[in-house]
Residue, then its C-alpha position, 0 to 999 in steps of 0.5 A: x316546417x320544411x321537414x314537415x311539409x316539404x316539398x309542397x312548402x319551402x321556407x325562404x328568408x328575407x335577411x336584415x343586414x346590420x349596415x349598408x357595407x356589411x355583406x354575407x354569403x347567404x345560402x339559396x334560402x335567402x331570396x332578399x336582403x334589407x339594409x337595416x337603416x334604409x327605409x326604402x329597402x323595407x318597401x322594396x322587399x314588400x314589393x318583391x314578396x307581393x310579386x313572387x307567386x311562390x310566396x303565400x304568407x310572410x312570417x315576421x320574426x320581431x325583436x326590437x333590436x333587429x330592425x331600423x329606426x327608433x325601437x325598430x319602427x321601420x319594419x312597419x314599412x314592410x308590413x304596411x306594404x305587403x299584400x300577402x297574409x302576415x303573421x308576426x312572432x313577438x320574441x319580446x313583449x315589454x310589460x311597461x312600455x313607453x308610449x312609442x313602443x306601445x304605438x309600434x306594437x299596436x300598429x303591428x298587431x293591427x297590420x298583421x293577420x295574426x300574432x304569435x307569442x311564446x308564453x301565456x304571460x306575453x299574451x296576457x300583456x298584449x291584451x291588457x297593456x296593448x289592448x290587442x284582441x286575444x283571439x288574434x294572438x296564438x301561444x306557440x312555445x319556443x321550440x326545443x330539439x327532439x333529442x332522446x332522453x338520456x342521463x348525463x354520465x356517458x357524455x361526461x366521460x366524452x368531455x373529460x368530466x367523469x365523476x364531476x357534478x356539472x353546472x352549465x350556462x350557455x349562450x352569447x356572452x354579454x353583461x346582462x347575463x349575471x354570471x358573476x353572481x353564480x361565480x360568487x356563489x361557488x365557494x360556498x357550493x364547493x366547500x360542500x361538494x368539491x367535485x363541482x365544475x361550472x361550464x360557461x359555454x358560448x362566444x361573446x355577443x358580436x355586437x358587444x365584442x364590436x363595442x367593448x371587446x372582451x371586457x365582460x369576459x375578462x372581468x369574469x376571468x379575474x373574478x374566478x382567479x380572485x376566488x381561487x376557482x380556476x379548477x372549478x370554472x371553465x370558459x368555452x369562448x366558441x360558437x358551437x354547432x348544434x350537436x356540440x352544444x346539445x352535448x354540453x347540455x346533456x352532460x350537465x347535472x343542473x342548468x343555471x339560467x342567469x338572466x337579470x331582466x325580470x321582464x324577459x319574455x322567453x329564453x331559448x337557452x332555458x327552453x333547450x335545457x328543459x327540453x333535454x330534461x335537465x333540472x333548472x336553477x334560474x332567476x325569476x324572469x317572465x318565462x321562468x316564472x311561468x314554466x319552471x315549477x317546483x317539479x322542474x327546478x328552483x327559482x333564485x333571487x336576482x343578483x343574490x349569490x347566496x340564493x344561488x348557492x342554497x339552491x345548487x347545494x339543495x339539488x346536488x344533495x338530493x339525486x332522487x329529486x334531481x332525477x325526478x326533475x329531469x324526467x318531468x322536465x323532459x315530459x313537460x316539454x314534448x309539446x315544445x319539440x320543433x316538430x310539434x311547433x311546426x304542426x302548430x304553425x302549420x295549423x295557424x298558417x292554414x287559416x290564411x293559406x286554406x290548402x296548406x294542410x291538404x298538401x302531402x307532408x314529407x314522409x320520414x325515411x324508414x329507419x330500423x334503429x329502434x328495432x335494433x334497440x328493442x331486440x336482443x338475441x332472443x327477440x323484441x322486448x315487449x315494453x320500453x321506458x321512453x326509448x330504452x327497452x324494459x326487459x322486466x316484462x319479457x317478450x310476446x309472440x304478438x310483438x315478435x310476429x308483428x316484427x317478423x312481418x314488418x321486417x320481411x316487408x322491409x326486406x322486400x322493399x329495400x333488400x338490405x342485408x342488415x335486416x336479415x339478422x332481425x328477420x332470423x331473430x324474430x323467426x327463431x322466436x316464433x319457433x321457440x313459442x310453438x307447441x307440439x300440437x301446432x299452437x303457440x304460447x304468447x308470453x315468455x320471461x327474460x329467463x326464457x321460461x313461459x309465463x304460465x299464468x298469462x299463457x293459461x288465463x288469457x286467450x291465445x287466439x290473437x297471438x296464434x292468428x298473428x303468428x300464422x299471419x306473419x309466417x304465411x307472409x314469410x312463406x309466400x315471399x319470393x324476395x326471401x331466401x328458400x331456407x327462410x321460406x321453408x322454415x316458415x312453412x314447416x312452422x305453419x304445417x300443423x296449423x294448415x293440416x287442421x282447422x285452428x277453429x278461431x272464434x274471435x273476429x280479429x283472429x279470423x281476419x288475421x288468419x284469412x289474410x295469411x291464407x290469402x297470401x299463401x293461396x296467391x303465392x302457390x295456388x294451394x286450392x285446399x286452403x281456399x275452402x278454409x278461407x271461404x269458410x272463415x270469410x262466410x263466418x265474417x259475413x254472417x256476423x256482419x248480417x247479424x249485427x248490422x243495423x240501418x245506422x250501424x254497418x259493422x260486424x260487432x255491436x262496438x268498435x274496439x281495436x284494430x277495427x280495419x283488419x275486418x274489412x281488410x280480410x273481406x277484401x282479401x277474400x275477394x282478391x282470392x275468390x273474385x266473389x263480389x259479395x266480399x268486395x261489396x261488404x268489405x267496402x261498405x264496412x270500410x265506408x262505415x269505419x271511415x265515417x266514424x274515424x275521419x273528421x276535418x282532414x284528420x284520423x280519429x282513432x277509437x279510444x280504448x278508454x271505452x271504445x264506441x258501442x252502438x247507440x252509445x258515446x264514442x270515446x276518443x282516448x287513448x288512441x293507439x298506433x296499432x289501430x292507425x296502422x290497420x287503417x292505413x293498410x286497409x286503405x292501401x288495399x282498397x286503393x290497389x283494388x279499386x284505383x279510387x284516389x280517395x282511398x289513397x288520400x285517406x291513407x295519407x291522412x291516417x298516416x299523418x296521425x303519426x306526424x302530428x295530425x291528431x287531437x293533441x297536435x303532437x308527433x307520435x313518430x320520433x325521428x331521432x330514434x326511429x320509434x313510435x310513442x305508445x299512444x295519444x292520451x287526452x292531455x299528453x302523448x305516452x312517451x314510451x316507445x314499445x314494440x307494438x307501437x314501433x312495429x305498427x308505425x313501420x307497417x303503416x310506413x311501408x304500406x305507403x311505399x308499395x301496394x300489397x302483393 
């Protein structure tokens, strides 16, 4: 939540201490403490929260063992006395409660403003067994860490497990873990696959350690020796940091979840393993029954070593199936990554804090890491498989021209020498695609041979216009070196000497903006006439197509729509002719009316676009369209000074941060890349060139206005 909404929203904690004499050195995030078994502390904490004007909502994390009294009933004293909105998250929902448990849960449900559970099964139990109204219950899954998808081989080498088949169970150790049944299954597994290693990662639970010491761990160790498994089982009696723990999960071929409680509502360890894209072998506890399908893993019987052995042997022997499970587990859990959980929480909390979604969100710092990943010595690859480049489809001028523009803007704002190498690579790529007549081709393969079929059968207008657009920016940028500017000018020369005769509207728009940059930087008067000619063409198309209910240049809204009003606004900046400003703002107003709703940007869907008088399509939504809207709103704000354009610009940008119809982030903070689009049911997890460059252009537009 803090990462999403800081600095406008900051989380604070009231901590529960296990006894009156136990004290911890808490960080500043802790603003209050409760001694577990002192009922007056709960009341005092409530009063403190009531008096603190910074506190807008109280989120109670509920587990029966955390709070004082029988079945943790003392937490009732806090929720009864708090006057702020209270949202409670039930980490456990018992399906067959005794009368007292049922009473406590029902009272908590009545006293709190909303309830969160982590599975649909838990919601069903609350409604049917506890008689809590379903509309008061939200299902928000247990979060998982937003890690890039990777196979396990590299990390295995780091951990000294190269060429081993790794099974893993992690978590705080206690007797209800059922690890002994996996250990008893291993002899049968190892007879088939001697290179198996079973890692048991995690310290003993502090409460268990205090009560009975290492009795359970010692019993497991004795069992390992008894079964002659010392070379195949390794214990890590350590409370690992998050990066270390994630490394162990990444190294495993199969994650083994061993809960002995069929009613366990949720397992963080199972969630984390699925989130890292690992095949699962698990007992059929409540969460596992709900989310672990045959596509993700295998369910085994409780306390049955033979069942474990059969499942593990089956998966080890079928690598193709394991790989399919890995990818499917990763894909299915993207809605569960912590940034998406934060988006879901913010939307729920907004019911009780109405202005929370009106605040500006925390904008991620700019990263070029995915640019470097997608780029080789030739240029930026067109496509990616998840976060890894996919060389099969080669390169395009479209993408490399966009990348050239983005890196030039980045260099202007940040002056980082590391970006110069990328800039020179993309500039060299554009030069490679130039033809003697001054035109450009769009497609080349990885062997550097032009893709003749696509270059001859597809229109090259947009690609040519984007090349001129990017080269014009580079040629006019005073932040770049003279040699780079001159190189861009030489490539532009043939196009500036003759009219490229663009007929596609978006091609005209890109070309107009490029001309505007050149004119504003060096006052090239001969280009102003050409800019005016193309600007007039846009105005004529607008007058021909407009209707009383359709203020637009075409009979439909398609891709990168915002580039059209942006081109007219640039014409105004160069010519100071009010007709360009009037039409540019009028068509922008129309586009805003079609794409913003309830504080959210809704890109036109490419599955059918939006035809005049027809149905408006919402999917699939593309980052390129969002980026174009962010950039035109920035320009409109710079020209008019009207704050509504600035606010709309941020609203559109937040599409990348989860303010979209799926409520899922599109920008991947871990890679610096952007996912390829928002579909009707899921986000496209590939992070290709167009989407990643579009994100960076939008992000850069937030920082500084256009020149």
